[in-house]
Biopython code that builds the backbone (N, CA, C, O; Angstrom):
import numpy as np
from Bio.PDB.StructureBuilder import StructureBuilder

atoms = [
    (1, "MET", "N", (0.846, -1.182, 0.000)),
    (1, "MET", "CA", (0.000, 0.000, 0.000)),
    (1, "MET", "C", (0.889, 1.241, 0.000)),
    (1, "MET", "O", (1.828, 1.339, 0.790)),
    (2, "ARG", "N", (0.595, 2.164, -0.867)),
    (2, "ARG", "CA", (1.406, 3.384, -0.993)),
    (2, "ARG", "C", (0.951, 4.441, 0.014)),
    (2, "ARG", "O", (-0.245, 4.626, 0.239)),
    (3, "ILE", "N", (1.909, 5.121, 0.605)),
    (3, "ILE", "CA", (1.650, 6.162, 1.606)),
    (3, "ILE", "C", (2.052, 7.517, 1.029)),
    (3, "ILE", "O", (3.072, 7.632, 0.349)),
    (4, "VAL", "N", (1.247, 8.536, 1.302)),
    (4, "VAL", "CA", (1.608, 9.919, 1.009)),
    (4, "VAL", "C", (1.534, 10.706, 2.313)),
    (4, "VAL", "O", (0.992, 10.226, 3.309)),
    (5, "TYR", "N", (2.080, 11.912, 2.296)),
    (5, "TYR", "CA", (2.155, 12.738, 3.492)),
    (5, "TYR", "C", (1.493, 14.080, 3.203)),
    (5, "TYR", "O", (1.912, 14.820, 2.313)),
    (6, "ILE", "N", (0.456, 14.375, 3.972)),
    (6, "ILE", "CA", (-0.315, 15.612, 3.805)),
    (6, "ILE", "C", (0.219, 16.626, 4.802)),
    (6, "ILE", "O", (0.328, 16.347, 5.996)),
    (7, "LEU", "N", (0.551, 17.812, 4.294)),
    (7, "LEU", "CA", (1.074, 18.876, 5.149)),
    (7, "LEU", "C", (0.049, 19.989, 5.256)),
    (7, "LEU", "O", (-0.447, 20.503, 4.254)),
    (8, "GLU", "N", (-0.259, 20.353, 6.509)),
    (8, "GLU", "CA", (-1.182, 21.453, 6.784)),
    (8, "GLU", "C", (-0.563, 22.388, 7.817)),
    (8, "GLU", "O", (0.350, 22.011, 8.551)),
    (9, "HIS", "N", (-1.075, 23.601, 7.858)),
    (9, "HIS", "CA", (-0.699, 24.573, 8.887)),
    (9, "HIS", "C", (-1.980, 24.891, 9.641)),
    (9, "HIS", "O", (-2.945, 25.384, 9.056)),
    (10, "VAL", "N", (-1.989, 24.607, 10.953)),
    (10, "VAL", "CA", (-3.209, 24.712, 11.751)),
    (10, "VAL", "C", (-2.959, 25.626, 12.942)),
    (10, "VAL", "O", (-1.972, 25.470, 13.660)),
    (11, "TYR", "N", (-3.868, 26.588, 13.148)),
    (11, "TYR", "CA", (-3.785, 27.471, 14.302)),
    (11, "TYR", "C", (-5.177, 27.993, 14.631)),
    (11, "TYR", "O", (-6.101, 27.835, 13.833)),
    (12, "LYS", "N", (-5.336, 28.614, 15.800)),
    (12, "LYS", "CA", (-6.644, 29.119, 16.222)),
    (12, "LYS", "C", (-6.723, 30.632, 16.087)),
    (12, "LYS", "O", (-5.765, 31.354, 16.364)),
    (13, "VAL", "N", (-7.899, 31.093, 15.650)),
    (13, "VAL", "CA", (-8.231, 32.520, 15.600)),
    (13, "VAL", "C", (-9.599, 32.656, 16.253)),
    (13, "VAL", "O", (-10.585, 32.099, 15.771)),
    (14, "LEU", "N", (-9.654, 33.403, 17.356)),
    (14, "LEU", "CA", (-10.922, 33.607, 18.067)),
    (14, "LEU", "C", (-11.642, 32.284, 18.318)),
    (14, "LEU", "O", (-12.832, 32.151, 18.032)),
    (15, "GLU", "N", (-10.913, 31.311, 18.852)),
    (15, "GLU", "CA", (-11.445, 29.992, 19.193)),
    (15, "GLU", "C", (-11.838, 29.139, 18.000)),
    (15, "GLU", "O", (-12.352, 28.036, 18.184)),
    (16, "GLU", "N", (-11.613, 29.612, 16.793)),
    (16, "GLU", "CA", (-11.905, 28.837, 15.591)),
    (16, "GLU", "C", (-10.586, 28.353, 14.983)),
    (16, "GLU", "O", (-9.613, 29.101, 14.900)),
    (17, "GLU", "N", (-10.576, 27.116, 14.570)),
    (17, "GLU", "CA", (-9.377, 26.550, 13.973)),
    (17, "GLU", "C", (-9.267, 26.971, 12.509)),
    (17, "GLU", "O", (-10.215, 26.830, 11.736)),
    (18, "GLU", "N", (-8.110, 27.483, 12.147)),
    (18, "GLU", "CA", (-7.796, 27.843, 10.760)),
    (18, "GLU", "C", (-6.856, 26.775, 10.215)),
    (18, "GLU", "O", (-5.834, 26.469, 10.830)),
    (19, "ILE", "N", (-7.194, 26.220, 9.085)),
    (19, "ILE", "CA", (-6.372, 25.166, 8.492)),
    (19, "ILE", "C", (-5.949, 25.596, 7.095)),
    (19, "ILE", "O", (-6.784, 25.920, 6.251)),
    (20, "ARG", "N", (-4.662, 25.595, 6.868)),
    (20, "ARG", "CA", (-4.102, 25.898, 5.554)),
    (20, "ARG", "C", (-3.564, 24.597, 4.972)),
    (20, "ARG", "O", (-2.604, 24.029, 5.493)),
    (21, "PHE", "N", (-4.172, 24.132, 3.912)),
    (21, "PHE", "CA", (-3.664, 22.958, 3.221)),
    (21, "PHE", "C", (-2.450, 23.392, 2.419)),
    (21, "PHE", "O", (-2.540, 24.307, 1.601)),
    (22, "ILE", "N", (-1.315, 22.744, 2.647)),
    (22, "ILE", "CA", (-0.083, 23.125, 1.963)),
    (22, "ILE", "C", (0.225, 22.192, 0.798)),
    (22, "ILE", "O", (0.554, 22.655, -0.294)),
    (23, "GLY", "N", (0.122, 20.895, 1.016)),
    (23, "GLY", "CA", (0.397, 20.000, -0.096)),
    (23, "GLY", "C", (0.454, 18.543, 0.306)),
    (23, "GLY", "O", (0.335, 18.192, 1.480)),
    (24, "VAL", "N", (0.639, 17.699, -0.705)),
    (24, "VAL", "CA", (0.774, 16.253, -0.535)),
    (24, "VAL", "C", (2.162, 15.872, -1.032)),
    (24, "VAL", "O", (2.568, 16.262, -2.126)),
    (25, "PHE", "N", (2.883, 15.109, -0.222)),
    (25, "PHE", "CA", (4.272, 14.780, -0.520)),
    (25, "PHE", "C", (4.491, 13.279, -0.551)),
    (25, "PHE", "O", (3.804, 12.526, 0.140)),
    (26, "SER", "N", (5.443, 12.855, -1.350)),
    (26, "SER", "CA", (5.724, 11.430, -1.511)),
    (26, "SER", "C", (6.502, 10.843, -0.346)),
    (26, "SER", "O", (6.480, 9.631, -0.130)),
    (27, "THR", "N", (7.194, 11.697, 0.409)),
    (27, "THR", "CA", (7.941, 11.217, 1.581)),
    (27, "THR", "C", (7.761, 12.188, 2.742)),
    (27, "THR", "O", (7.465, 13.368, 2.551)),
    (28, "ASN", "N", (7.946, 11.665, 3.941)),
    (28, "ASN", "CA", (7.899, 12.504, 5.130)),
    (28, "ASN", "C", (9.024, 13.542, 5.084)),
    (28, "ASN", "O", (8.846, 14.678, 5.523)),
    (29, "GLU", "N", (10.165, 13.148, 4.558)),
    (29, "GLU", "CA", (11.310, 14.064, 4.454)),
    (29, "GLU", "C", (10.981, 15.252, 3.546)),
    (29, "GLU", "O", (11.368, 16.382, 3.843)),
    (30, "ASN", "N", (10.275, 15.007, 2.450)),
    (30, "ASN", "CA", (9.884, 16.104, 1.558)),
    (30, "ASN", "C", (8.908, 17.051, 2.249)),
    (30, "ASN", "O", (8.986, 18.266, 2.063)),
    (31, "ALA", "N", (7.999, 16.510, 3.037)),
    (31, "ALA", "CA", (7.067, 17.357, 3.792)),
    (31, "ALA", "C", (7.835, 18.200, 4.805)),
    (31, "ALA", "O", (7.540, 19.382, 4.986)),
    (32, "LYS", "N", (8.818, 17.592, 5.462)),
    (32, "LYS", "CA", (9.633, 18.345, 6.429)),
    (32, "LYS", "C", (10.451, 19.432, 5.729)),
    (32, "LYS", "O", (10.660, 20.505, 6.295)),
    (33, "GLN", "N", (10.908, 19.171, 4.524)),
    (33, "GLN", "CA", (11.642, 20.181, 3.762)),
    (33, "GLN", "C", (10.727, 21.357, 3.429)),
    (33, "GLN", "O", (11.160, 22.509, 3.463)),
    (34, "ALA", "N", (9.477, 21.077, 3.111)),
    (34, "ALA", "CA", (8.519, 22.148, 2.839)),
    (34, "ALA", "C", (8.323, 23.021, 4.077)),
    (34, "ALA", "O", (8.229, 24.244, 3.973)),
    (35, "ILE", "N", (8.261, 22.387, 5.248)),
    (35, "ILE", "CA", (8.156, 23.160, 6.496)),
    (35, "ILE", "C", (9.373, 24.063, 6.632)),
    (35, "ILE", "O", (9.242, 25.243, 6.955)),
    (36, "ASN", "N", (10.534, 23.519, 6.390)),
    (36, "ASN", "CA", (11.766, 24.302, 6.480)),
    (36, "ASN", "C", (11.746, 25.478, 5.503)),
    (36, "ASN", "O", (12.201, 26.574, 5.831)),
    (37, "ASP", "N", (11.216, 25.240, 4.303)),
    (37, "ASP", "CA", (11.135, 26.306, 3.294)),
    (37, "ASP", "C", (10.148, 27.398, 3.686)),
    (37, "ASP", "O", (10.349, 28.564, 3.344)),
    (38, "LEU", "N", (9.071, 27.033, 4.407)),
    (38, "LEU", "CA", (7.982, 27.970, 4.705)),
    (38, "LEU", "C", (8.062, 28.640, 6.071)),
    (38, "LEU", "O", (7.479, 29.707, 6.264)),
    (39, "LYS", "N", (8.761, 28.046, 7.010)),
    (39, "LYS", "CA", (8.693, 28.488, 8.410)),
    (39, "LYS", "C", (9.047, 29.950, 8.639)),
    (39, "LYS", "O", (8.604, 30.527, 9.632)),
    (40, "ASN", "N", (9.820, 30.565, 7.770)),
    (40, "ASN", "CA", (10.191, 31.974, 7.939)),
    (40, "ASN", "C", (9.485, 32.903, 6.959)),
    (40, "ASN", "O", (9.836, 34.077, 6.843)),
    (41, "MET", "N", (8.498, 32.376, 6.261)),
    (41, "MET", "CA", (7.744, 33.178, 5.290)),
    (41, "MET", "C", (6.668, 33.984, 6.011)),
    (41, "MET", "O", (6.243, 33.612, 7.105)),
    (42, "PRO", "N", (6.220, 35.103, 5.397)),
    (42, "PRO", "CA", (5.166, 35.911, 6.014)),
    (42, "PRO", "C", (3.958, 35.052, 6.393)),
    (42, "PRO", "O", (3.553, 34.155, 5.654)),
    (43, "GLY", "N", (3.403, 35.348, 7.549)),
    (43, "GLY", "CA", (2.271, 34.589, 8.053)),
    (43, "GLY", "C", (2.728, 33.390, 8.850)),
    (43, "GLY", "O", (2.436, 33.295, 10.042)),
    (44, "PHE", "N", (3.440, 32.470, 8.221)),
    (44, "PHE", "CA", (3.890, 31.264, 8.907)),
    (44, "PHE", "C", (4.838, 31.578, 10.059)),
    (44, "PHE", "O", (4.791, 30.918, 11.097)),
    (45, "LYS", "N", (5.695, 32.578, 9.885)),
    (45, "LYS", "CA", (6.707, 32.869, 10.912)),
    (45, "LYS", "C", (6.103, 33.430, 12.198)),
    (45, "LYS", "O", (6.788, 33.497, 13.219)),
    (46, "LYS", "N", (4.832, 33.835, 12.164)),
    (46, "LYS", "CA", (4.171, 34.353, 13.366)),
    (46, "LYS", "C", (3.732, 33.241, 14.313)),
    (46, "LYS", "O", (3.342, 33.513, 15.449)),
    (47, "TYR", "N", (3.794, 31.994, 13.858)),
    (47, "TYR", "CA", (3.274, 30.871, 14.631)),
    (47, "TYR", "C", (4.374, 29.851, 14.917)),
    (47, "TYR", "O", (5.351, 29.762, 14.174)),
    (48, "PRO", "N", (4.212, 29.077, 16.007)),
    (48, "PRO", "CA", (5.230, 28.069, 16.335)),
    (48, "PRO", "C", (5.260, 26.944, 15.296)),
    (48, "PRO", "O", (4.285, 26.710, 14.582)),
    (49, "LEU", "N", (6.384, 26.267, 15.232)),
    (49, "LEU", "CA", (6.547, 25.159, 14.280)),
    (49, "LEU", "C", (5.498, 24.067, 14.478)),
    (49, "LEU", "O", (5.164, 23.352, 13.534)),
    (50, "GLU", "N", (4.975, 23.934, 15.704)),
    (50, "GLU", "CA", (3.981, 22.909, 15.991)),
    (50, "GLU", "C", (2.694, 23.106, 15.187)),
    (50, "GLU", "O", (1.879, 22.189, 15.089)),
    (51, "CYS", "N", (2.512, 24.280, 14.621)),
    (51, "CYS", "CA", (1.328, 24.527, 13.790)),
    (51, "CYS", "C", (1.397, 23.762, 12.468)),
    (51, "CYS", "O", (0.370, 23.512, 11.837)),
    (52, "PHE", "N", (2.603, 23.393, 12.052)),
    (52, "PHE", "CA", (2.742, 22.556, 10.858)),
    (52, "PHE", "C", (2.436, 21.118, 11.266)),
    (52, "PHE", "O", (3.013, 20.603, 12.223)),
    (53, "GLN", "N", (1.534, 20.480, 10.544)),
    (53, "GLN", "CA", (1.152, 19.106, 10.853)),
    (53, "GLN", "C", (1.302, 18.237, 9.609)),
    (53, "GLN", "O", (0.837, 18.585, 8.524)),
    (54, "ILE", "N", (1.957, 17.109, 9.793)),
    (54, "ILE", "CA", (2.118, 16.126, 8.718)),
    (54, "ILE", "C", (1.258, 14.926, 9.071)),
    (54, "ILE", "O", (1.369, 14.369, 10.163)),
    (55, "HIS", "N", (0.394, 14.527, 8.134)),
    (55, "HIS", "CA", (-0.475, 13.376, 8.333)),
    (55, "HIS", "C", (-0.160, 12.323, 7.274)),
    (55, "HIS", "O", (-0.124, 12.611, 6.077)),
    (56, "GLU", "N", (0.062, 11.124, 7.733)),
    (56, "GLU", "CA", (0.298, 10.001, 6.832)),
    (56, "GLU", "C", (-1.048, 9.529, 6.296)),
    (56, "GLU", "O", (-2.017, 9.419, 7.047)),
    (57, "CYS", "N", (-1.105, 9.254, 5.006)),
    (57, "CYS", "CA", (-2.357, 8.851, 4.382)),
    (57, "CYS", "C", (-2.102, 7.737, 3.369)),
    (57, "CYS", "O", (-1.215, 7.847, 2.522)),
    (58, "LYS", "N", (-2.886, 6.665, 3.463)),
    (58, "LYS", "CA", (-2.771, 5.559, 2.524)),
    (58, "LYS", "C", (-3.548, 5.898, 1.260)),
    (58, "LYS", "O", (-4.671, 6.395, 1.337)),
    (59, "LEU", "N", (-2.969, 5.637, 0.117)),
    (59, "LEU", "CA", (-3.671, 5.841, -1.151)),
    (59, "LEU", "C", (-4.675, 4.724, -1.374)),
    (59, "LEU", "O", (-4.452, 3.584, -0.967)),
    (60, "ASP", "N", (-5.786, 5.061, -2.024)),
    (60, "ASP", "CA", (-6.831, 4.094, -2.359)),
    (60, "ASP", "C", (-7.385, 3.377, -1.135)),
    (60, "ASP", "O", (-7.720, 2.194, -1.194)),
    (61, "HIS", "N", (-7.476, 4.101, -0.029)),
    (61, "HIS", "CA", (-7.968, 3.546, 1.230)),
    (61, "HIS", "C", (-8.765, 4.632, 1.941)),
    (61, "HIS", "O", (-8.378, 5.800, 1.923)),
    (62, "TYR", "N", (-9.856, 4.260, 2.555)),
    (62, "TYR", "CA", (-10.581, 5.244, 3.347)),
    (62, "TYR", "C", (-10.809, 4.715, 4.756)),
    (62, "TYR", "O", (-11.031, 3.520, 4.953)),
    (63, "GLU", "N", (-10.754, 5.603, 5.724)),
    (63, "GLU", "CA", (-10.905, 5.263, 7.129)),
    (63, "GLU", "C", (-12.370, 5.295, 7.566)),
    (63, "GLU", "O", (-12.790, 4.504, 8.410)),
    (64, "TRP", "N", (-13.136, 6.209, 6.988)),
    (64, "TRP", "CA", (-14.527, 6.394, 7.402)),
    (64, "TRP", "C", (-15.366, 5.367, 6.664)),
    (64, "TRP", "O", (-15.588, 5.501, 5.461)),
    (65, "LYS", "N", (-15.837, 4.338, 7.368)),
    (65, "LYS", "CA", (-16.529, 3.233, 6.706)),
    (65, "LYS", "C", (-17.998, 3.147, 7.094)),
    (65, "LYS", "O", (-18.681, 2.186, 6.740)),
    (66, "GLU", "N", (-18.484, 4.148, 7.821)),
    (66, "GLU", "CA", (-19.882, 4.158, 8.241)),
    (66, "GLU", "C", (-20.476, 5.517, 7.906)),
    (66, "GLU", "O", (-19.747, 6.461, 7.600)),
    (67, "GLY", "N", (-21.786, 5.614, 7.962)),
    (67, "GLY", "CA", (-22.445, 6.894, 7.762)),
    (67, "GLY", "C", (-22.190, 7.806, 8.951)),
    (67, "GLY", "O", (-21.382, 7.495, 9.826)),
    (68, "PHE", "N", (-22.887, 8.933, 8.973)),
    (68, "PHE", "CA", (-22.721, 9.867, 10.082)),
    (68, "PHE", "C", (-24.045, 10.585, 10.333)),
    (68, "PHE", "O", (-24.950, 10.561, 9.499)),
    (69, "ILE", "N", (-24.137, 11.219, 11.492)),
    (69, "ILE", "CA", (-25.272, 12.089, 11.804)),
    (69, "ILE", "C", (-24.723, 13.481, 12.051)),
    (69, "ILE", "O", (-23.581, 13.638, 12.483)),
    (70, "ASN", "N", (-25.541, 14.498, 11.776)),
    (70, "ASN", "CA", (-25.092, 15.872, 12.009)),
    (70, "ASN", "C", (-25.430, 16.291, 13.442)),
    (70, "ASN", "O", (-26.052, 15.530, 14.183)),
    (71, "TRP", "N", (-25.018, 17.508, 13.831)),
    (71, "TRP", "CA", (-25.237, 17.980, 15.203)),
    (71, "TRP", "C", (-26.709, 18.030, 15.564)),
    (71, "TRP", "O", (-27.076, 17.720, 16.697)),
    (72, "GLU", "N", (-27.562, 18.418, 14.617)),
    (72, "GLU", "CA", (-29.005, 18.476, 14.901)),
    (72, "GLU", "C", (-29.561, 17.100, 15.202)),
    (72, "GLU", "O", (-30.389, 16.948, 16.100)),
    (73, "GLU", "N", (-29.122, 16.107, 14.470)),
    (73, "GLU", "CA", (-29.588, 14.734, 14.703)),
    (73, "GLU", "C", (-29.057, 14.159, 15.995)),
    (73, "GLU", "O", (-29.689, 13.286, 16.589)),
    (74, "ALA", "N", (-27.906, 14.631, 16.443)),
    (74, "ALA", "CA", (-27.296, 14.124, 17.674)),
    (74, "ALA", "C", (-27.972, 14.681, 18.925)),
    (74, "ALA", "O", (-27.875, 14.090, 20.000)),
    (75, "SER", "N", (-28.654, 15.813, 18.788)),
    (75, "SER", "CA", (-29.291, 16.456, 19.966)),
    (75, "SER", "C", (-30.557, 15.749, 20.364)),
    (75, "SER", "O", (-31.213, 16.152, 21.324)),
]
sb = StructureBuilder()
sb.init_structure("model")
sb.init_model(0)
sb.init_chain("A")
sb.init_seg("    ")
for serial, (resi, resn, name, xyz) in enumerate(atoms, 1):
    if name == "N":
        sb.init_residue(resn, " ", resi, " ")
    sb.init_atom(name, np.array(xyz, "f"), 0.0, 1.0, " ", f" {name:<3s}", serial, name[0])
structure = sb.get_structure()
């Protein structure tokens, strides 16, 4: 099974999470290089490195295998 690495930048603004999708990389090392390239750029440099998140993702595979209910249905 082939793995890719999704890179995002996540931080909070007024209690709301802001997520910046940065890209999909073939290796974890390439994703880390992108962080190194971006960490001192405008906007990104205002936040700690922990805001960069790398998520491993299997190609042609999905984790969510059941339906869902929305917040109104859950109440």
